[in-house]
Every structure is written in structure tokens, then in C-alpha cells.
N, C-alpha and C positions, 0 to 999 in steps of 0.2 A: 444424518452418520452413525456409524457406527463402530467402536473398535475394543476389540476383545483378548484377552489376552489369557495363559497361565503357564505353569510350569511342569516339574516332573513330580512335583508334590505328594506325595500321597500314591504313588504309581505301584509301590510295592503292597500297598494293604488295598487288602481286600473288600474293606469298608468304605473307600474312597472311587466316587465314579464319578468326580467331577472333571475331569478328563475327558473321559470318554464321554459323556452328555456336552462338551462344549465341542468334542468333534463331531457329535451328530447335530448339535445346532450350525455348527459351520457347513456342515454338507447341507443341511434345510437352505440356508440361505443363499447356498450356492445353484440347489436347483430352482428354487423359486424363481429368481432372478426379479426379485419385484423393484417396478421403475422406479428411480429416484432413491432407492437405499446403496448409501455409498457404504463401504467397509470397510474392515481389513482382521483379518485374524492374526494374531504374532501369541509362539511358542517359544518360551525361552527355555530350552530342555539343563541350560546348566546353573538356571537362576533357584534360589527356595523363596517363600513367601514371603520373605523379609528383604530382600533383594531385588526381585519384578519389578516392585510398584516405579522404583528411580528408573529403569530400563521403558519402561510401558509410558509413563507420564509424559516423558520426552520422543517416544514412538508414536507415541496418538498425538499430541500437539504435532510435530512433526504432519501426521497423516492428517488431519483435523483443518491445519490451515496451509498444507503444501503447495494450493493455490492463489497464494495473498501477495506476493509479491511481482510486483511488474514484471511481465515477462520481456527476456533480451529481444531487441530488436534493434534494428538499424534506425541511427538518429535521424535520419529523415524521414521516418515512419514516425519516432513516437511525438505523437501532438496532442494537443487538449482530446480530441477527438478519441485516439489510441486509448489515452489515460481514466475516459468517462467512459468508456465499452467495459472496459478491465471491473471499474468500481461498480457496474450496474452488474456485471458478473456476478463478482462478490458482495451485494444484495442479494442477486437472487438467489444463490448460493445459501449466503447465511441467516436467510429472511428479515433483516433490518435495512436500513439507509444506510450506507459504508460513504464517509466523504473522503477524499485521501487529506492526509494533514499540509499543511501550509510548507513545514518545512522539508515534506520530503518532496513537494513538488517544487518548494524554490531548489534542492537540490539538486534536483533533474533537469531543471530551467537552467541553472548555474554553469553545470556540465552541457550541457547545448550550446550555451554561447562564448562556451571558452573555443568552440568548434563554427567558427561562423559559418558553416556551409544551415546550419540550424537553428539559426538565430530566427526566423520565421517561428518554427515547434518551440520554440525557449517563451516565444511573446506569445503564443497561443496557449504555453503552459501557466505564464503569469497573470495575464488575464484571466484564467480560469480559478486562479488562488483569488483576484480581485472580487471574484463572481463567488465564490466559497467563504471567503475571508472579510466582507465588506468594510469591517472597522478595524483596518490592519492599515496602520501606516506603512509599514515595512513593503506590505503586497505592493501597494502602490508605487511605492520610494523607485522596489526593483523594474516594475513595470516601465515606469518613466525612466531606468536605466537603458534599458531594456529597449524604448524606442529611439530614445537617445542617440545608441549605438547604429539602431537604421536610420539617423536621419531623419528623421520623425519628430521634429522639436516641440509642435505646436502638441501634439498628442501628449509628448513628454511634459510639460509646463502643463498642465492639464492635471495627470498624474501626481507631479509634484507639488501643486495645490493642494491637489485631494490627501495627500501625504498629511504634508503643512498643516491643513485643517486639523487632522483629523491627531497627530500629535505635534506642537509645535518644538518639541527638543527632541525629535526623531533624528538618528546617528549625524546624516550629512544636511539638516536642513541648512546651516550657513550655506551650503556648495549650490543648494538647492534656489534659493533665496538669489543668491548673484546671481545662477543663470536665468533664472524667470526674470530678475531684473532688465538683464543683458536683453532677454526675445522681449522684451517690450519697450526698449527705445527703437 
């Protein structure tokens, strides 16, 4: 990936060839159509050498990371397989393994749980979180909550036990212990 930019600075000075050379470079890049090269050129005619970096850094970061966000889709399609494909594409694009953060997947799952029609998708995301973050008591606790909401008490108990084993002081530990005790009766 390459992002390059310039300003009008030196355009009236016959000694400055930077802009002309950058235009030649951009024409070459466009002409060659180099496979796998992702590039963008921006000219900031209203800026100076001192103000251009502010805009250029911002525009460059937006260009480089423009595909980072999870694409908008129907909640019925937003499941672990969809998210995994997205992060595999990001990993391939940037050249290193990228795993979604626990918090970002939790937030997506919580949004899906609010819409009962997407509960199964939320469960798939929360299951993915327990795989990606096996030492997170919170991930197991939230998955237990989702299983319980789905009516799968036995899977909920397994998750709650795992959450308590990882962190006996987890925020809703008392409620989990009561639920597990009532399940065992």
C-alpha cells in the first residue's frame, strides 16, 4: 500500500520539480497496473508544506484502514463465520494474523441478543469469543447468559462453571452459583 501527496508549494519557483515529478510517478503507477499494489495520490492545492501533513496523515490512515470495520449487513447474516471471513481478509491484506477484540465481538453479540431473531448468531459470536479468549471469565459468563436465554440450561451451567473457575469474583458470580445450584437439584 502506498499513499502519497503534495501541495502547491514551490510551483511558481522554476527550481522546484517535486509536483511535476510526483505527477509523473502517479502516471507511471496508474499505467503499470501493478498487481497487488493499492495506492492513492492526493494533491492539496490549498495547503502548505506545514499544513499538508495534518490532512495527509488523516487521509492516509483512512485509506490504509478503510476496510477495517465490519461491513454493514443484515443481523441474520452476522455470525461467527461472517466475522471470521472478514478478519481472515484483513489478515491477508495486512500480512499478519488479526483477531477481533473480545469487546468488539461482545458488543456485536449484545446488539444481536437485543433482537431475538438473531440470538443464534449472537451465540456463535460468543462461542468464538471463548475460543479466541479461553481465559476470559466474562466471555464464558456472557455465553452462559445467551445459552440460558436460548433455553439451553445445561450449556449455560457448563459456561457458568468455567467462568467461576476462571474468576470466582466475576460480577454475577452469586447469581451463577444460585442458578447452578438450582440446576443440580
